[in-house]
C-alpha positions as CSV (number, residue, x, y, z in Angstrom):
1,X,11.2,16.4,47.9
2,X,7.7,16.8,49.2
3,X,5.2,18.5,47.0
4,X,3.3,21.6,48.3
5,X,-0.2,20.9,47.2
6,X,-1.5,24.2,48.5
7,X,0.8,26.2,46.3
8,X,-0.9,27.5,43.2
9,X,0.5,26.3,39.8
10,X,2.1,29.3,38.2
11,X,3.8,27.4,35.5
12,X,2.8,27.6,31.8
13,X,3.7,25.6,28.8
14,X,6.0,27.3,26.4
15,X,6.0,25.8,22.9
16,X,9.5,25.8,21.5
17,X,11.1,24.8,18.2
18,X,12.5,21.5,19.6
19,X,9.5,19.1,20.3
20,X,11.9,16.3,21.0
21,X,15.3,16.3,22.8
22,X,18.1,15.5,20.3
23,X,19.8,13.4,23.0
24,X,16.7,11.2,23.4
25,X,16.0,11.2,19.7
26,X,19.5,9.9,18.8
27,X,20.5,13.1,17.0
28,X,19.6,16.6,15.8
29,X,16.6,16.7,13.5
30,X,17.8,17.3,9.9
31,X,14.7,16.5,7.7
32,X,11.7,14.2,7.4
33,X,9.5,13.2,4.5
34,X,6.3,11.2,4.1
35,X,4.4,9.6,1.3
36,X,1.1,11.2,0.2
37,X,-0.6,7.8,0.4
38,X,-2.8,8.3,3.5
39,X,-6.0,7.6,1.5
40,X,-4.7,4.2,0.7
41,X,-4.4,3.5,4.4
42,X,-0.6,3.5,4.6
43,X,2.1,6.2,4.9
44,X,5.8,5.8,4.5
45,X,7.9,8.0,6.8
46,X,11.7,8.8,6.5
47,X,13.5,10.8,9.2
48,X,17.1,11.9,9.1
49,X,19.0,13.0,12.2
50,X,22.6,13.9,12.8
51,X,24.6,12.7,15.8
52,X,28.3,12.4,16.8
53,X,28.7,9.3,14.7
54,X,27.1,10.8,11.5
55,X,23.7,10.6,9.8
56,X,21.0,8.5,11.4
57,X,18.1,7.4,9.2
58,X,14.8,6.0,10.4
59,X,12.2,4.4,8.1
60,X,8.6,3.8,9.4
61,X,5.9,1.9,7.6
62,X,2.7,3.3,9.2
63,X,-0.5,1.3,8.7
64,X,-3.6,3.3,9.7
65,X,-6.0,0.4,9.1
66,X,-4.9,-2.5,11.4
67,X,-1.3,-2.7,12.3
68,X,-0.1,0.8,13.3
69,X,3.7,0.9,13.2
70,X,3.9,-2.2,10.9
71,X,7.7,-2.0,10.1
72,X,10.7,0.0,11.3
73,X,14.3,0.1,10.1
74,X,17.2,2.3,11.1
75,X,20.6,3.0,9.7
76,X,23.5,4.7,11.5
77,X,26.0,5.9,8.9
78,X,29.6,6.5,10.0
79,X,33.1,5.8,8.9
80,X,33.0,2.4,10.6
81,X,29.4,1.6,9.6
82,X,28.7,-1.2,7.1
83,X,25.8,0.9,5.7
84,X,25.9,3.6,3.1
85,X,23.4,6.2,1.9
86,X,22.8,3.9,-1.1
87,X,21.7,1.2,1.3
88,X,19.2,3.6,2.8
89,X,17.8,4.4,-0.6
90,X,17.6,0.7,-1.5
91,X,15.7,0.0,1.7
92,X,13.3,2.8,1.0
93,X,12.6,1.5,-2.4
94,X,12.1,-2.0,-0.9
95,X,9.8,-0.9,1.9
96,X,7.8,1.9,0.2
97,X,8.1,1.1,-3.5
98,X,4.7,-0.5,-3.7
99,X,2.8,2.4,-2.1
100,X,2.6,4.4,-5.4
101,X,3.1,7.8,-3.8
102,X,5.2,10.9,-3.9
103,X,7.4,12.2,-1.1
104,X,6.5,15.4,0.7
105,X,8.4,17.3,3.3
106,X,7.2,17.3,6.9
107,X,8.7,18.9,10.0
108,X,9.7,17.1,13.2
109,X,6.4,17.8,15.0
110,X,4.4,16.5,12.1
111,X,6.5,13.4,11.9
112,X,6.0,12.8,15.6
113,X,2.2,13.2,15.1
114,X,2.2,10.5,12.4
115,X,4.1,8.0,14.5
116,X,2.0,8.6,17.6
117,X,-1.3,8.4,15.6
118,X,-0.2,5.1,14.0
119,X,0.9,3.7,17.3
120,X,-2.6,4.1,18.7
121,X,-3.5,1.0,16.8
122,X,-0.6,-1.0,18.3
123,X,-1.7,0.2,21.7
124,X,-5.3,-0.7,21.2
125,X,-4.3,-4.3,20.4
126,X,-1.6,-4.5,23.1
127,X,0.8,-5.0,20.2
128,X,4.0,-3.6,21.5
129,X,6.8,-3.6,19.1
130,X,10.1,-4.8,20.7
131,X,12.7,-4.8,17.9
132,X,14.5,-1.4,17.9
133,X,11.5,-0.1,19.9
134,X,13.9,2.1,22.0
135,X,14.8,4.1,18.9
136,X,11.4,5.7,18.8
137,X,10.1,5.2,22.4
138,X,11.0,8.9,23.2
139,X,8.6,10.0,20.4
140,X,5.8,8.0,22.0
141,X,6.5,9.3,25.5
142,X,6.9,13.0,24.5
143,X,3.6,14.9,24.4
144,X,3.0,17.3,21.5
145,X,0.2,19.8,21.0
146,X,-1.4,19.9,17.5
147,X,-4.0,22.5,16.7
148,X,-6.8,21.8,14.3
149,X,-5.1,24.0,11.7
150,X,-1.8,22.1,12.1
151,X,-3.7,18.8,11.7
152,X,-5.4,20.1,8.6
153,X,-2.0,21.0,7.1
154,X,-0.6,17.5,7.9
155,X,-3.5,15.8,6.2
156,X,-3.2,18.1,3.1
157,X,0.4,16.9,2.9
158,X,-0.1,13.1,3.3
159,X,-3.2,12.9,1.0
160,X,-3.2,13.4,-2.8
161,X,-5.5,16.0,-4.2
162,X,-8.4,14.1,-5.6
163,X,-8.9,14.6,-9.4
164,X,-12.6,13.8,-9.7
165,X,-15.7,12.3,-8.2
166,X,-14.7,8.7,-9.1
167,X,-11.6,9.0,-7.0
168,X,-13.4,10.6,-4.0
169,X,-16.1,7.8,-4.0
170,X,-13.6,5.0,-4.5
171,X,-11.4,6.3,-1.7
172,X,-14.4,6.8,0.6
173,X,-15.7,3.3,0.2
174,X,-12.2,2.0,0.6
175,X,-11.7,3.9,3.9
176,X,-15.0,2.8,5.3
177,X,-14.4,-0.8,4.4
178,X,-11.1,-0.6,6.2
179,X,-12.9,1.0,9.3
180,X,-10.6,4.0,8.9
181,X,-12.7,6.6,10.5
182,X,-10.1,9.4,10.2
183,X,-9.6,8.8,6.5
184,X,-13.4,8.5,6.0
185,X,-14.0,11.8,7.8
186,X,-11.4,13.6,5.6
187,X,-13.3,12.7,2.5
188,X,-16.8,13.8,3.6
189,X,-18.9,16.9,4.0
190,X,-22.3,15.4,5.0
191,X,-25.5,17.0,3.8
192,X,-27.4,14.6,6.0
193,X,-26.6,11.5,8.2
194,X,-25.1,8.7,6.2
195,X,-26.7,5.3,5.9
196,X,-23.6,3.2,5.8
197,X,-22.9,-0.6,5.6
198,X,-21.6,-2.2,8.8
199,X,-18.1,-3.5,9.3
200,X,-17.0,-5.5,12.4
201,X,-13.4,-6.0,11.3
202,X,-11.3,-4.1,8.7
203,X,-12.0,-5.4,5.2
204,X,-10.9,-4.8,1.6
205,X,-12.5,-3.1,-1.4
206,X,-11.7,-5.4,-4.4
207,X,-13.8,-3.7,-7.0
208,X,-16.1,-0.7,-7.3
209,X,-18.1,0.4,-10.3
210,X,-19.6,3.9,-10.4
211,X,-22.4,5.0,-12.7
212,X,-23.9,8.5,-12.8
213,X,-27.6,8.8,-11.9
214,X,-30.1,10.6,-14.2
215,X,-29.5,14.3,-13.6
216,X,-33.1,15.0,-14.5
217,X,-34.1,14.0,-11.0
218,X,-31.4,16.1,-9.3
219,X,-32.9,19.2,-7.7
220,X,-29.4,20.3,-6.4
221,X,-27.2,21.2,-9.4
222,X,-24.1,21.5,-7.2
223,X,-24.5,17.9,-6.2
224,X,-23.5,15.0,-8.4
225,X,-25.3,11.7,-7.8
226,X,-24.1,8.1,-8.5
227,X,-24.9,4.4,-8.1
228,X,-22.0,2.5,-6.8
229,X,-21.6,-1.3,-6.9
230,X,-18.9,-2.6,-4.6
231,X,-17.2,-6.0,-4.1
232,X,-15.7,-6.1,-0.6
233,X,-14.4,-8.7,1.8
234,X,-14.8,-8.9,5.6
235,X,-14.0,-11.5,8.3
236,X,-16.8,-13.7,7.1
237,X,-16.2,-13.7,3.3
238,X,-17.4,-11.6,0.4
239,X,-20.2,-9.1,0.0
240,X,-21.7,-7.3,-2.9
241,X,-23.1,-3.8,-2.1
242,X,-25.2,-1.3,-4.0
243,X,-25.3,2.3,-2.8
244,X,-26.5,5.7,-3.8
245,X,-23.8,8.3,-3.2
246,X,-23.4,11.9,-4.0
247,X,-20.5,14.4,-4.1
248,X,-20.2,18.1,-3.6
249,X,-17.1,20.2,-3.9
250,X,-14.8,17.1,-4.1
251,X,-16.3,15.5,-0.9
252,X,-18.9,12.8,-0.3
253,X,-22.1,14.6,0.6
254,X,-24.6,11.7,1.0
255,X,-24.3,7.9,1.2
256,X,-27.2,5.5,1.3
257,X,-26.7,1.7,1.2
258,X,-29.5,0.1,-0.8
259,X,-28.4,-3.5,-1.0
260,X,-26.0,-5.7,0.9
261,X,-25.8,-9.4,0.1
262,X,-23.3,-12.2,0.8
263,X,-21.8,-14.0,-2.2
264,X,-19.6,-17.0,-2.5
265,X,-15.8,-17.0,-3.3
266,X,-16.7,-18.5,-6.7
267,X,-19.0,-15.6,-7.4
268,X,-16.4,-13.1,-6.3
269,X,-13.8,-14.7,-8.6
270,X,-16.2,-14.4,-11.5
271,X,-16.6,-10.7,-10.8
272,X,-12.8,-10.2,-10.6
273,X,-12.0,-12.4,-13.6
274,X,-9.9,-10.9,-16.4
275,X,-7.5,-12.1,-19.0
276,X,-4.0,-12.9,-17.8
277,X,-1.2,-13.1,-20.4
278,X,1.7,-15.4,-19.5
279,X,5.1,-15.7,-21.2
280,X,7.4,-18.6,-20.4
281,X,11.1,-18.7,-21.0
282,X,13.9,-21.3,-20.3
283,X,17.4,-20.3,-19.2
284,X,20.5,-21.9,-20.8
285,X,22.4,-21.5,-17.6
286,X,21.8,-23.6,-14.5
287,X,21.1,-22.3,-11.1
288,X,20.3,-18.8,-12.4
289,X,17.4,-18.0,-10.0
290,X,19.4,-16.4,-7.1
291,X,21.7,-14.4,-9.3
292,X,19.0,-13.2,-11.7
293,X,16.7,-12.4,-8.8
294,X,19.3,-10.2,-7.2
295,X,20.1,-8.5,-10.5
296,X,16.4,-7.9,-11.3
297,X,15.9,-6.4,-7.8
298,X,18.7,-3.9,-8.3
299,X,17.5,-2.9,-11.7
300,X,13.8,-2.8,-10.6
301,X,14.3,-1.3,-7.1
302,X,10.6,-0.7,-6.5
303,X,9.7,-4.4,-7.1
304,X,8.5,-6.5,-4.2
305,X,10.6,-9.7,-3.9
306,X,9.0,-12.8,-2.2
307,X,10.5,-16.2,-1.8
308,X,8.4,-19.3,-2.6
309,X,9.3,-23.0,-2.5
310,X,9.6,-23.1,-6.3
311,X,11.4,-19.8,-6.9
312,X,11.4,-16.0,-6.3
313,X,8.5,-13.8,-7.2
314,X,8.9,-10.2,-8.2
315,X,5.8,-8.0,-8.1
316,X,6.1,-4.8,-10.2
317,X,3.8,-2.0,-9.2
318,X,2.7,1.2,-10.9
319,X,4.4,4.5,-9.8
320,X,1.2,6.1,-8.6
321,X,-2.4,5.4,-7.6
322,X,-4.1,7.0,-10.5
323,X,-6.1,3.7,-11.0
324,X,-8.3,4.9,-8.1
325,X,-9.6,7.7,-10.3
326,X,-11.5,5.3,-12.6
327,X,-15.2,4.5,-13.2
328,X,-14.3,0.9,-12.4
329,X,-11.8,0.6,-9.7
330,X,-9.9,-2.7,-9.2
331,X,-7.6,-3.5,-6.3
332,X,-5.2,-5.4,-8.6
333,X,-5.0,-2.5,-11.1
334,X,-1.9,-1.2,-9.4
335,X,0.2,-4.1,-10.6
336,X,2.1,-4.0,-13.9
337,X,3.5,-7.5,-13.9
338,X,4.5,-10.5,-11.9
339,X,7.8,-12.1,-12.7
340,X,8.5,-15.6,-11.3
341,X,12.1,-16.8,-11.5
342,X,12.0,-20.5,-10.9
343,X,14.6,-22.9,-9.4
344,X,14.0,-25.1,-12.4
345,X,15.6,-22.4,-14.6
346,X,12.3,-21.3,-16.0
347,X,11.2,-17.6,-16.1
348,X,7.5,-16.7,-16.1
349,X,6.1,-13.2,-16.7
350,X,2.4,-12.6,-16.2
351,X,0.2,-9.5,-16.5
352,X,-3.0,-8.1,-17.9
353,X,-1.4,-5.5,-20.1
354,X,0.4,-6.8,-23.2
355,X,2.5,-3.7,-23.6
356,X,3.8,-4.0,-20.0
357,X,4.4,-7.7,-20.6
358,X,6.5,-7.2,-23.7
359,X,8.4,-4.4,-21.9
360,X,9.4,-6.8,-19.1
361,X,10.3,-9.5,-21.5
362,X,12.9,-7.2,-22.9
363,X,14.1,-6.2,-19.4
364,X,14.5,-9.8,-18.2
365,X,16.2,-10.8,-21.4
366,X,18.7,-8.1,-20.9
367,X,19.2,-9.0,-17.2
368,X,19.8,-12.7,-18.2
369,X,22.4,-11.5,-20.7
370,X,24.2,-9.5,-18.0
371,X,24.2,-12.7,-15.8
372,X,25.9,-14.6,-18.6
373,X,22.9,-16.5,-19.9
374,X,20.2,-16.2,-22.6
375,X,16.5,-17.0,-22.6
376,X,14.7,-19.3,-24.9
377,X,11.0,-18.7,-25.5
378,X,8.9,-21.7,-24.4
379,X,5.5,-20.3,-25.1
380,X,3.0,-17.5,-24.7
381,X,-0.5,-18.1,-23.3
382,X,-3.7,-16.2,-22.4
383,X,-5.9,-17.4,-19.6
384,X,-9.5,-16.2,-18.8
385,X,-8.6,-15.5,-15.2
386,X,-5.5,-15.0,-12.9
387,X,-3.6,-18.3,-13.2
388,X,0.1,-17.8,-12.2
389,X,-0.8,-17.8,-8.5
390,X,-2.2,-21.3,-8.8
391,X,1.0,-22.5,-10.3
392,X,3.2,-20.8,-7.7
393,X,1.2,-22.2,-4.7
394,X,1.4,-25.8,-5.8
395,X,4.2,-28.2,-6.8
396,X,3.5,-28.8,-10.5
397,X,7.2,-28.9,-11.7
398,X,7.6,-27.2,-15.0
399,X,4.9,-24.8,-16.4
400,X,4.2,-27.3,-19.2
401,X,3.3,-29.9,-16.5
402,X,0.9,-27.3,-15.0
403,X,-0.7,-26.9,-18.4
404,X,-1.1,-30.6,-18.8
405,X,-2.9,-30.7,-15.4
406,X,-5.2,-28.0,-16.5
407,X,-5.9,-29.8,-19.7
408,X,-6.6,-33.0,-17.8
409,X,-9.2,-31.2,-15.6
410,X,-10.8,-29.6,-18.7
411,X,-11.1,-32.9,-20.5
412,X,-12.5,-34.6,-17.4
413,X,-15.2,-32.0,-17.1
């Protein structure tokens, strides 16, 4: 049909309650929930729909720093489906367990906004996701209209309420290091233009120490002033920064970078060094690794399981991100313990907190018992820096062989 270009456009957009057609979306919208972890740079999103076959669940891992829609999984539940609701919950724990956030309800329009905002990063890098892409392609192709007030409400849902100046400053430097302009803007109320450090690629904040400045020099009693010392990484290596930063009404008011110098990986490792406690056990039952790994994952559903040439590594994370609200922030402070279940029937538990270490010793002893085995203590050790990673990444055999190698290097020096 030929268009009449001379005819005035008398149509107007009517905003309805269905932002997305249920047919295109693979079902009627039932509910959606997101994690309140946006200030960490990542948000988990769970959408449930209902179609003629039954409930349809969608899980999105949204990275707002580099990768956009970083992971996606879907589950169609029905009488003939191999999946159950328990499988969905297990996948949610596996995908989002390490985020350290709480779930908040969002509506369909808000969920679409989050998906579309994350996908902007995929689109910028021409990174088009192909696997199950058709599931959420209608979301990307459907325009939605978000008012400033609606966007403010979304941000208030997906961000934690900061509990103090330390948390605000740590999150701000974290967001700027990651080149996350939207997250950075959310945390600021500038009193004057910021003098920020330059980033050319998204980086990582490893450590930040905040010290209050002398209030005797502060002529604005409503503003709190601090000195911040930050260890960050970028595409070229490590940098040590010193900044003057101030806060007002739970926002960053001023930021002035004073020193920015490059340091070596060795210097960075000295700054990040801390005692690591390691407990080593031996199993009386052969070939326990796979069975025990599966049992541990079911009992510790939030644990992150990774396979290595010498065994399976379970990373146990804290339930929240309260470690950000500290005078000294460390990236690794969100980890409670690392559990390495070796193919040589050894079990190694490592961590910086002795109470957590003893707790997971009991947990793993109980799991071994359920698997028809028992654990014999081989030894407990304390190292001046993180050490388990070196053992995992190299073929040393038993942990005692690794200790012999360390002793050989020490004697040679």
